[in-house]
N, C-alpha and C positions, 0 to 999 in steps of 0.2 A: 463516402464512408469506408473505413477499413473493417471488413467483417471479422467477427470472432469465429475462428475455425475450431470447432470442438472435435478434437482428435484423440488418439490413444496409441499405445504401442502395438495393440492387436485388437481383434474383435473380442467381445466379452468383458471389456473393462468398465462398461456402464455408460458409453457415449450417449445412447438414446435417452436413458433415464435422466442423465445430467442435462442434456439439451432440453428435454421437456420441462424439467424443473426451472431452468433459466428462462425459457419462453413464458411459462406460467407466472413466474415471479416478476418478470419485467412487465408483463401485461397488467398484473395486479398493481404495480407502481404507476400505471398510466403511461408507460413507455410504448410507443408504436414500434413493434419489432417485426422485421421481415425474416421469415424462416427459409432455409434452403437445405438441400440434401445432396451430398456428393454421390455420384454413381446412379445406377438405373433403378433404384429401389422405389416401389410404389407405396409401401405400407407406412414407413416412417413419415413421409410427407403428410399423410392423412392425420397422423397423431400430432404433428406440428401444427396443422391448421386448427385442430380441436383445442390445442393448448393456448394459442395466441390469437385466433380469430382471423388469420390471414392465409391465403393460398401459399403453399410451400412448393418451390420449383426445384427441379433436378439440375445439377451442374455436373456435366460429364465430359471430361476432356477428350476421351477416346471417341465417344460417339459423335460429339458435336463440334469439337475444336474451340480454339481460344476466342475467336470473334463472336461465335454464338454464345459461349459462356458469359462473356462480358456483357452482351446485350441482354441475356436472360437475367443476369444479376441486376442490371440497371432497371429492367422492367419490374422485377420483384421488389425493388427498393422504393418504388414510387410512393411518396407520402410517409415513409418510415423514418424513424430516428436512429435505429440500431439494426444491424444485420447479424444473424446467427446462422452459421453453416454447420450442420452435422456432417462429420467426415464419414468415410467408409473404411472398414477393416482397420489396419494399422496406418499411421500417418503417411508412410512412404509406399504402401502397397497399392498396386494398380494393375495395369495391363502388361507390365514388363518387369522382369527381375533386374534389368540393367539400367532402368531409368525410372523417373517418377510419372511417366505417362499414365493418365487415368487415375491418378492418386489424389488424395486430399492435399498433399504438399504442392502438387501442380496447380490446383485451384487456388491455394493460398498465394502462390507466387503471382499468378495472373491477376488476382484481385487486390494484391497488396495487403492480404489478410494477416491477422495475428493469431498464431496457433495457441490454443489452450489445451495442454496435454492432460488427459484424464488417465491417471495411473491407478491400477488395482493394487492397493498397498497391503493386501493380505500376506502375512508371513514374511514381511521384510521391513527393515527400518533404514539403516545407513545404505544398504544396497540400492534403495530407491534413488538415492542421489546419483549413483553410478549410471543407472538407467536414464535418468533425466539428462545427465551430462552427455551421454551418447546420442540421444535424440537431438538435443539442442546444438550439438556440434557437427551433426552429420551433413547438414545442408546449410552452408553459410548464407545463402540468399534468403533463407526463411526467417521470419521474425516471430519470436515467441512472446506471448503475453504473460504466460505463467503456467503453473501446474495446479491441478486439483487432484488431491488424493482421495480415492474412493474406497469404500469398505474398510474404513479405519476402525480398529478394534476398541479403542478407549482414548480418553484425553491424554494419557501418558504416551500411547502409541503416536498420537498426533504430534505431541511435543518432540518426540524423537525424529519424526519425519521432517519437521520444520528445522530442527537442529542440523540434520544431515545435509539438507539443501543449503542452509546458510553457511555451512562449513566449507563449501566449495566455491571459490570466487567465480563470478560471472554467470552463475546459473540463473535461469528465470525464476521469479519469486513464487512462493507458495500462495495461491489465491484462495485456497480453502481445503478443509479436511471434512469429508462426508462420512458419517458413521454407517456401519452396515444397516441396511433397511430391507430385509427380506420381504416385508409386506408391500414394497413398491415394485416387486418383480412383476413384469407384464406377461400375460398368458401367450403361449406360442403354439404353432402347429407346423405342418410340413413345409410351408413356404415362408415361415418367419413368424413375426408377431401377429396376433389376431388384429384384424383391421379396426380402425376407429369407428367405422359405421356400424359395427356389431355391438357397440355398447360395452366392450370389455373394460374400458376406462371411462370414467365419468367426471363430473365437476368435482366430486369429493376427492377423487384420486388426484386431480390436478392441484387442488388445494393442498393436499398432503405433500405432494412432490415439490410444490413451491415453498412450503414451510421448511422442508428438508434442505433445499438449496439456500434459502435465505439464512437459515441458522448456521450453515457450514461454509458458505462462500462469501467473500467480501465483494458484494455486488457494486458497492460504491467505487472500489478500486478498479473493477472491470470497466465501469462506465466512464471513469476518469482517464482511461488509456488514450493517448493521442490518436485522434482520427476516428475513434469508435462512434462518437455521436455525430449525426448529420449536421450540416450547417443550419442556420436559422430558418431558411426556406424549405428545408427538407429535400429529399431526392425528387426529381421531376419525372413525370410519366414519359416512357420511351416506347415507341412502337417498332414493329418490324420494319427494317429498312429495305429489304431486298425482295419484297413480295407485293405485287399489285394484283388486285382482283381481275379476273377475266371479264370480257364484255358479256352483257346479257343479264337476265334476271338472277336474283338470288335463288339458290337451290335449298330445299329443305332436306336436311340429313338427320335421320333418327339416330339417337345415341342411346344404347341400352345401358342404364346405370342404376345399380342397386347393390344389395349385399353380395350377389353372385357375380356381378360384372362391375368392378370398381377400379380397375387398373388402367388409368388414362394419364398421360403426361398433360398437364395444363397447357403447355406450349402447343401440343398437337391440336387441341380443341381451338385455341386462339388462332393458330395458323389457318385452320379451316374457315373460321369466321372471317378472317381478313381476306381469304381467297374468294369469298363470296357465298359462304354457306350460312344458313340459318339453322342452328342446332336445336333439335327438338328432343328433349330427354324423356325417356319412358322406362318403366320397370318390366323386364321380362318375367319377373317373379309375380308381380301383382296386377299388371295391366292386361285386360282381356283382349285388347286390340292394339295394333300399331297406330301411331299418330297418322292423321289423314294427310293425303297429298304429299307423300314422301317422294323425293328424287333419289335417295340413297340411304344406306344403313351402315352404321359403324358399331360393331360389337367388340368391346375390349376384353381384356383378361380379367381374371378373378378366381372365384371358387365355385364354379357350377357343380363340381363333384360333391360339394356339401349340401347342395340344394336340388338334387335330382328329383326328389319326390314332388317338390313344389313346381319345378319346371315342367315335369311330366303332367302334373295336374292342370297346368295352363295349356292344354293341348290346342285350344283354339288359336292362341297366339303363335305357337310353334308351326301350326299348319298354315297360318297366314304368312309367316316369314318364308316358309318353303314355297308357297304358291307365288309370292312376290318375286322370289329369286328365279323361279322357273319362267316367270313372265318377263324377266330381263332387268329387274331392279338391281342396280349396283350394290353389292354387299362386300364390305371389308371386315374380316374377323380375325382377331389375334388370340392365340392361346386358349383361354377359357371360352371366348366367343366362338373360336374354331371348333372346340369340343362340342358346344351346344348345337352346332350345325351338322354334327355327325349323325350317324344312324342311331347311336345310343351311347350312354356312359355306363359302363359296368352292367349292361343288361337292361338299363332303363331307357326307354325310347326318347329320343330328342327330335330335332327338326328333320333329319334324314336327307339333307342336301348332299352331304359327302357320304359315299358308300363304304363306310367303315365304322367300327365301334371304338370309342376311346376306352382304354383300359388303364386303371390306376395301378401303379407299381409300388412295392414296399420301399424301394429306394429311388433316389433321384435319377431321372432319365437324362436330363441335360441341364447344363449351367454354363453360361459364358457369353462373351461378346460375339456378335456375328456381323459381318459385312455382306450385304445382299446385292447382287447384280441381276437385273431383270434379263432373262434370256428370251422373253417374248413380250409382246404388248400386254398390258394388264390395266386394271382400274387405277393403279398407282403411277402409271407412266409407260412410256414406250420402251422397247428393247434397248438395253444399255444403261438405263437409269440405275444409279448406285445409291444405296442408303445404308445406314448402320443402326444396329439395335442390340437386343439382348434376349437370351433364351433361358428359361428357368421353369422346369415342369417335372412332375412325377408321373405323367401319363404318357401313353404312346398310342399311335394309330397307324395301322398298316393299310394304306390306300392302294388300290389296284393300279397297275402300270398305265392303264388307259386314261387315268385322271391326269390332266396336263400339269407339269411342274414348270413354274416360271421363275424360280429363284435358283441361282447358283450361289452357294454360301461359302464363305471362308471364316475361319476363326481369327482371333485378335492378331496372331502372328502371321497371317496369310495362309495358314494351312487349310487345305480344301475340306469342307464340311458337307459336301454333297448337294443334291438337289432338294428343293423344298418349295413352298409357296404354291399351293394347289388351287387351280382355277377350273371352275365349271361354269360355263356361260359368263355372266358378269359378276360371279361370286369368287372372291379371292380369300382363302384361309391359310393361316400359317401359325406355327408355334412362336415365331419371332415377334417380339414387341419392338416395332420400329420407332425411333425418335425422329419426328419430322424435322427437328432442328438439324439433323445430319444432312438433310437435303430439303429445304423448305419448298422446293418445287413439287414435292409429293402432294402437299395439300392442294395446290392449284390443279395438279393433274387429276386428283380424285374429284374435285368440284367440277372441273370441266367434263370429266367422264360422265358424272351424274347428270349434268346439264344436257349433254348431247344424247345420252341414252334415253332420257325422258322425252326429249324433243323428237 
């Protein structure tokens, strides 16, 4: 399949809403559609899954590289007829100003995708054609399916936009004009959109956004594009090629997942399973005890700062996590999970494994790609292990110097970002969300560490 890459000149043009409308409209037509998201975002994929009923995977060139992206795309397309990839930022924006590394354009090239450019048409008419011409001609290797104009003011405005594009030879066709729809705006907070699991959007919303897209976009033209529909047999299931499970019994790894801890890459979880883990999901907000007979614990990111009262009220579970960690249970915690293992969050007591308090800030504390090199042995692997991930948070923690640091971090351009990755016993906490696809050995390392620690 040639995926449709839903892109835009910049952030804020309506990519996510258009993508959700396409997913919901195609699902309503009975089309099996595979969703994807370019970049390290956790929230948009959750909405994709709610819109079309299939897991949405991240495709990130900088974190994971071309071979992994191709494999992740193939796995996500198993059994699907059409693939829709929501881009990130502007079409050519990524990890570098001098190339398309980490951008939607890079993913489109690797996958042979066709770009659909979503243009915010407010306050412009013929000028929109100049913008489209610039994007269509910027990268000759990129294939454009067409343009969708968003926030169109009236039928007359739509007609002028169509005339403008038609007047310039060689421009990709106009696939649709979508009217302003302020009622389709999705609620946001400090890390982006409100998550799908919190019920901010429901079946009624997806019905309305599907109606909006069906009325304004030529879906038949999209589906008739060469290569967009899968062959008669559909895409086949693809498994991880470069990871074999270690010898020995399967290990039980508890995964905290609920409204407070919901930031997990699907590939991370699947890599752990293929490496020999049985994943046992539980809710740190609602479950009074950990699952029984655990060999390890994985606490992902999310929004613990919004649920401090509920977490603090579940004191028995927090105490059990602390005791388990003190007794040597391997624990890997990222960002929100790391915060929950601190002494507290803004004065509300948490698990108390790390001797510091997480403090929320009015402005963003960190945002960007990170490459991590292990400077000491850890639950994720031996000294020298390298992986890539992403950091995005509004909180900070000042851990004392006696807490061991096992990460040496660099930013996307190789600039030193200091030490991080805090280890106490068999517990490793960090603000960095690592993508195990950047180094699939991480999953096996953690599984083996859990197996031997318990043994």
